N, C-alpha and C positions, 0 to 999 in steps of 0.2 A: 580406409580400414585401420591404418596405424593410429589415426586421430581418434577413432571410436574406441580402440583398445585403451589408449591413454586416458580418454574421458571416463570410461567405465572404471579403470583402476583408480583414478583420482576421486571419483564419487565413492567408491568402496572405502578408500582410506579416510575420506571425510566423514562418512557414516560411522566408521569404527571409532575415530577420534572423538566425534560428537557424543557417541554413546558412553564414552569413558568420563566425560565431563559432568560435574554435578549440575542438576537442573537449577536454573537461576532462582535463588530465594528459597530453595528447599534443603532441608537437612534431614538426616535419619535419626530416629529415636528408638530406644529400647524401653519398653515398659514391662516391668516384672511385678507381679502381685502374687501373694500366696503366703503360705506358712512354712516354717522350718521346724521339722520334728526333732532333729538331733543335730544341733550345731557342732557339737564336739566330734561326732562321727564324720562330719564333712569339713573338719578344720583345714585339711590340705587345700580344699577348694577356696575357702575364705582367705587363707594365707596367700594364695597365688593369683586369684582372679583379678585383683586391681592392677597387677603388673601386666597381665595379658591384655586386658581391655585398654590400658594406657598405651601399650605398644601398638595396638590396633588403631589408635587415634580417637578413642571414645573418652568423653568427659562426663563424669557423674554429676548430675544436677540435683538429685533427690535420693536420700536413703532414709526411710521412715520405717522403723520396726514396730510402731504402734499406730498404724493407720486408722483413722476414724471412718469406718465403713457405714454409709447411710442407706444403701440399697444393695440388694443382691443376697447371695447365700450367707454371708457372714454379717448381715445387717445388725448393727448394734453390738457386735462382738468385740470390735476394736482389735488391736494387736497384730493383724496381718502385715506382712512386709510389703512395702512399695519402693521400687527402685526405678529411677528414670535416668537414662544416659543419652548423650547426644553425639552424633558424628557429623562433621561438616560436609562430608562427601556423599551423604545420602544413605538410603536403604541398602543398596548393593554392597557398600563398604562394610556395613554391619553384618550382612548375610555372609560375606567372605570371612569375617572374623569368627562368627558363630560356627561356621562349618569347618574352621581350621582344625587341624589335628590337635594342636595344643589346647584349644578350648574344649573340644570334644573329650579329651582325656580328663580335664577337670570336671566337665559335666557328668561323666560316668561316676566320679567320686561323690558328687553332690546329689544327683537325682534320687537315689534310694532314701535320702534323708530330708527331702523337701517336697512340698506340693505347690509348685510354682506355675503360674501362667506366664509365658515368655512371648511378648509381642514385639515385632519389628515393624515400624511404621515410618512414614515420612510426613513432614510438615514444614511450616514456615520457620525461618530463622528467628 
């Protein structure tokens, strides 16, 4: 009986630790696309978001404020924002940052002044 309890406890600990490790070869990405209606009204967001994402471990790969859109709703319109960031620990680390109180406070400042699609995904390194 004692051996069974120890075995079950060890398995539970192993599963927990394994779930906290990033999947081999995968990283998390945030892909933001959309338009900003009033950058000045959301200036507190833009002034602080880089510090928050940096503290979360995100690295910005792309910021393009004049994206060439070839298909979709804004086809041929150009101009929409595209931002791509990367987190080495995967999707769950990004979700934790996105759901943090600090980011949600900034989001509340930005959201009324932007029309963004915010995607959290996972892919290869």
